[in-house]
C-alpha positions as CSV (number, residue, x, y, z in Angstrom):
1,M,16.2,26.5,41.6
2,D,19.0,29.1,42.1
3,S,17.9,31.9,39.9
4,T,21.4,33.4,39.7
5,T,22.8,30.1,38.5
6,H,19.9,29.8,36.0
7,R,20.5,33.2,34.5
8,R,24.3,32.6,34.2
9,R,23.7,29.4,32.2
10,A,20.8,30.7,30.1
11,L,20.9,32.1,26.6
12,K,20.0,35.7,25.9
13,A,17.7,36.7,23.1
14,D,15.4,39.5,22.3
15,P,11.8,38.7,23.4
16,A,10.7,39.3,19.9
17,A,13.1,36.6,18.7
18,Q,11.8,34.2,21.4
19,L,8.2,34.8,20.2
20,A,9.4,34.1,16.7
21,L,10.4,30.6,18.0
22,L,6.7,29.9,18.5
23,D,5.9,30.8,14.9
24,L,8.8,28.6,13.8
25,Q,7.6,25.8,15.9
26,E,4.1,26.0,14.5
27,L,5.5,25.9,11.0
28,D,7.8,23.0,11.7
29,S,5.0,21.1,13.5
30,R,2.8,21.7,10.5
31,A,5.5,20.3,8.2
32,D,5.9,17.2,10.5
33,V,2.2,16.6,10.3
34,L,2.3,17.0,6.5
35,R,5.2,14.6,6.1
36,H,3.5,12.1,8.4
37,Q,0.3,12.3,6.3
38,R,2.3,11.8,3.1
39,A,4.1,8.7,4.6
40,H,0.8,7.2,5.9
41,L,-1.7,8.0,3.2
42,P,-4.6,5.6,3.5
43,E,-4.2,4.7,-0.2
44,L,-0.7,3.3,0.5
45,A,-2.1,0.6,2.8
46,Q,-4.9,-0.1,0.4
47,I,-2.5,-0.4,-2.5
48,A,-0.2,-2.7,-0.6
49,E,-3.2,-5.0,0.5
50,L,-4.7,-4.9,-3.0
51,T,-1.4,-5.6,-4.7
52,A,-0.9,-8.7,-2.5
53,T,-4.5,-9.8,-3.3
54,R,-3.9,-9.1,-7.0
55,S,-0.7,-11.2,-7.0
56,E,-2.6,-14.1,-5.4
57,L,-5.4,-13.8,-7.9
58,D,-3.0,-13.6,-10.8
59,G,-1.2,-16.8,-9.6
60,R,-4.5,-18.6,-9.5
61,R,-5.3,-17.2,-13.0
62,R,-2.1,-18.5,-14.4
63,D,-2.8,-21.9,-12.9
64,A,-6.3,-21.8,-14.4
65,Q,-4.8,-20.9,-17.8
66,I,-2.5,-23.9,-17.6
67,A,-5.4,-26.1,-16.8
68,V,-7.4,-24.8,-19.7
69,D,-4.4,-25.2,-22.1
70,D,-3.9,-28.8,-20.8
71,L,-7.5,-29.7,-21.2
72,T,-7.7,-28.1,-24.6
73,A,-4.8,-30.2,-25.8
74,E,-6.4,-33.2,-24.2
75,Q,-9.7,-32.5,-26.0
76,V,-7.9,-32.1,-29.3
77,K,-6.2,-35.5,-28.8
78,V,-9.5,-37.2,-27.9
79,D,-11.3,-35.6,-30.9
80,A,-8.5,-36.8,-33.2
81,D,-8.7,-40.3,-31.7
82,V,-12.5,-40.4,-32.2
83,E,-12.1,-39.2,-35.8
84,Q,-9.4,-41.7,-36.5
85,V,-11.4,-44.7,-35.2
86,K,-14.5,-43.5,-37.0
87,A,-12.6,-43.2,-40.2
88,R,-11.3,-46.8,-39.8
89,R,-14.8,-48.0,-39.1
90,K,-16.2,-46.3,-42.2
91,R,-13.5,-47.7,-44.3
92,D,-14.2,-51.2,-43.2
93,Q,-17.9,-50.7,-43.5
94,D,-17.5,-49.4,-47.0
95,R,-15.5,-52.4,-48.0
96,M,-18.2,-54.7,-46.7
97,D,-21.0,-52.7,-48.3
98,Q,-19.2,-52.8,-51.6
99,G,-18.9,-56.6,-51.4
100,L,-15.1,-56.5,-51.5
101,I,-14.9,-59.1,-48.8
102,A,-16.2,-62.4,-50.1
103,N,-14.6,-64.9,-47.8
104,P,-17.1,-65.8,-45.0
105,K,-14.3,-66.0,-42.3
106,D,-12.9,-62.6,-43.4
107,L,-16.4,-61.2,-43.3
108,E,-17.1,-62.6,-39.9
109,R,-13.8,-61.2,-38.6
110,M,-14.6,-57.8,-40.2
111,Q,-18.0,-57.7,-38.5
112,G,-16.3,-58.4,-35.1
113,E,-13.8,-55.7,-35.8
114,L,-16.6,-53.2,-36.6
115,Q,-18.3,-54.0,-33.2
116,S,-15.0,-53.5,-31.4
117,L,-14.4,-50.2,-33.2
118,Q,-17.9,-49.1,-32.2
119,R,-17.2,-49.9,-28.6
120,R,-14.0,-48.0,-28.9
121,I,-15.8,-45.0,-30.4
122,T,-18.4,-45.0,-27.6
123,S,-15.6,-45.1,-25.0
124,L,-13.7,-42.3,-26.6
125,E,-16.9,-40.2,-27.0
126,D,-17.5,-40.6,-23.3
127,D,-14.0,-39.4,-22.6
128,E,-14.6,-36.6,-25.0
129,L,-17.7,-35.5,-23.1
130,E,-15.9,-35.7,-19.8
131,V,-13.0,-33.6,-21.1
132,M,-15.4,-31.0,-22.5
133,A,-17.2,-30.7,-19.2
134,R,-13.9,-30.3,-17.3
135,L,-12.7,-27.8,-19.9
136,E,-16.0,-25.8,-19.6
137,D,-15.5,-25.6,-15.8
138,A,-11.9,-24.7,-16.1
139,Q,-12.7,-22.0,-18.6
140,K,-15.4,-20.5,-16.2
141,D,-12.8,-20.4,-13.4
142,L,-10.3,-18.7,-15.8
143,D,-12.8,-16.2,-16.9
144,A,-13.9,-15.4,-13.3
145,L,-10.3,-14.9,-12.2
146,T,-9.4,-12.8,-15.3
147,V,-12.3,-10.5,-14.4
148,Q,-11.1,-10.3,-10.7
149,V,-7.6,-9.5,-11.8
150,G,-8.9,-6.8,-14.2
151,D,-11.1,-5.3,-11.4
152,A,-8.0,-5.3,-9.1
153,D,-6.0,-3.5,-11.8
154,E,-8.7,-0.9,-12.3
155,R,-9.0,-0.3,-8.5
156,L,-5.2,-0.1,-8.2
157,A,-5.1,2.5,-11.0
158,E,-7.8,4.5,-9.1
159,L,-5.9,4.3,-5.8
160,S,-2.6,5.2,-7.4
161,E,-4.1,8.3,-9.0
162,A,-5.7,9.3,-5.6
163,R,-2.3,8.7,-3.9
164,D,-0.4,10.8,-6.5
165,T,-3.0,13.6,-6.3
166,R,-2.9,13.7,-2.5
167,T,0.9,13.5,-2.5
168,R,1.1,16.5,-4.9
169,E,-1.2,18.4,-2.6
170,L,0.9,17.7,0.4
171,D,4.1,18.5,-1.4
172,E,2.7,21.8,-2.4
173,E,1.7,22.5,1.2
174,L,5.2,21.5,2.4
175,R,6.7,23.9,-0.1
176,T,4.5,26.7,1.2
177,V,5.5,25.9,4.8
178,A,9.2,25.8,3.7
179,A,8.8,29.2,2.0
180,D,7.2,30.7,5.2
181,R,9.8,29.1,7.4
182,E,12.8,30.9,5.9
183,P,11.7,34.4,7.0
184,A,10.4,33.1,10.3
185,A,13.8,31.8,11.2
186,A,15.7,34.8,9.8
187,G,15.3,36.9,12.9
188,I,16.3,34.2,15.4
189,P,19.9,34.3,16.7
190,E,22.1,31.4,15.6
191,D,22.8,30.1,19.1
192,L,19.1,30.1,20.0
193,L,18.2,28.5,16.6
194,A,20.8,25.8,17.2
195,L,19.4,25.0,20.6
196,Y,15.9,24.9,19.1
197,E,17.1,22.4,16.4
198,R,18.8,20.1,19.0
199,L,15.7,20.1,21.1
200,R,13.5,19.3,18.2
201,A,15.6,16.3,17.4
202,S,15.5,15.0,21.0
203,K,12.0,16.0,22.0
204,G,9.8,14.5,19.3
205,G,9.8,17.6,17.1
206,V,8.5,20.0,19.8
207,A,11.4,22.2,21.1
208,V,9.5,25.2,22.4
209,G,6.2,26.0,24.0
210,A,4.4,29.1,25.1
211,L,4.0,29.6,28.9
212,R,0.3,30.1,29.2
213,A,-1.8,29.9,32.3
214,R,1.3,28.7,34.2
215,E,1.5,25.6,31.9
216,C,4.3,24.5,29.5
217,G,2.9,24.5,26.0
218,G,5.5,21.8,25.1
219,C,4.7,19.1,27.6
220,R,1.4,20.4,29.0
221,L,2.6,20.2,32.6
222,S,1.9,23.0,35.1
223,L,4.9,24.7,36.6
224,D,5.4,24.7,40.4
225,P,5.4,28.0,42.3
226,A,9.2,28.1,42.8
227,E,9.9,27.8,39.1
228,L,7.3,30.4,38.3
229,S,8.8,32.7,40.8
230,A,12.3,32.3,39.2
231,I,10.8,32.9,35.7
232,R,9.0,36.0,37.0
233,S,12.2,37.5,38.2
234,A,14.2,36.6,35.1
235,P,15.1,39.4,32.6
236,P,12.8,39.5,29.5
237,D,15.7,38.6,27.2
238,E,16.6,35.5,29.2
239,V,15.8,32.2,27.4
240,I,13.8,30.1,29.8
241,R,14.0,26.3,29.9
242,H,11.3,24.2,31.6
243,E,12.9,22.2,34.4
244,E,10.6,19.2,33.8
245,C,10.9,18.7,30.0
246,Q,13.9,21.1,29.3
247,R,12.0,22.6,26.4
248,I,12.3,26.4,25.7
249,L,9.5,28.3,27.4
250,V,8.4,31.6,25.8
251,R,6.7,34.0,28.0
252,T,3.5,35.6,26.7
253,P,0.9,38.0,28.1
254,E,-1.1,34.9,29.1
255,S,1.7,33.3,31.0
256,G,0.0,33.9,34.4
257,L,3.2,35.2,36.0
């Protein structure tokens, strides 16, 4: 690299201002980490998964409730049919017991009808037992699903509370970092700060790195001898850029120059 050309194109900034970039980078990197943590809280994934599960359970619960309602209505109808037929049989039996039917043919017909009514009652009572069994099973399903939905709601409330608590903690840390950032940036020249912000936007949030042990703190690559020689000869107020990653390099006592 032509060191003369490099110095002509480079920014100038007091070494203290360049060192301040490292503090600023540390604060901004910390803020990036905090924002990432806030956006990727483990509770968020758990809430999303449990919300989907809860929705599926609640859909099944609603279906179970419909089944219970339908079977309850069916049982009411069967019960009413049984009582109606029993009432008719009792009425006919009472007429016979009271001797109100004297005609033998009418009496024979009445006895046949009583037998038919008894068969009908037996059939209806069988239907009644079947409906009751189905209703009991449906009610068990509904009760189990209701418990599961309730458990999911309880767990969602716990996760939401944990999420909100952690979010508040992270927001407080972010406010602290933001408060510390203002004085950290105050002593940095505008042109250098503007370069820093552009590089942060294009370099994954890391715009500057310390030159330590002949290594760029931004990309972790070692500098070749020619570049180190150019940096060694550059004035202290020259803002150095790493040829490989183009990040700002800040010289430190541990640079290895």
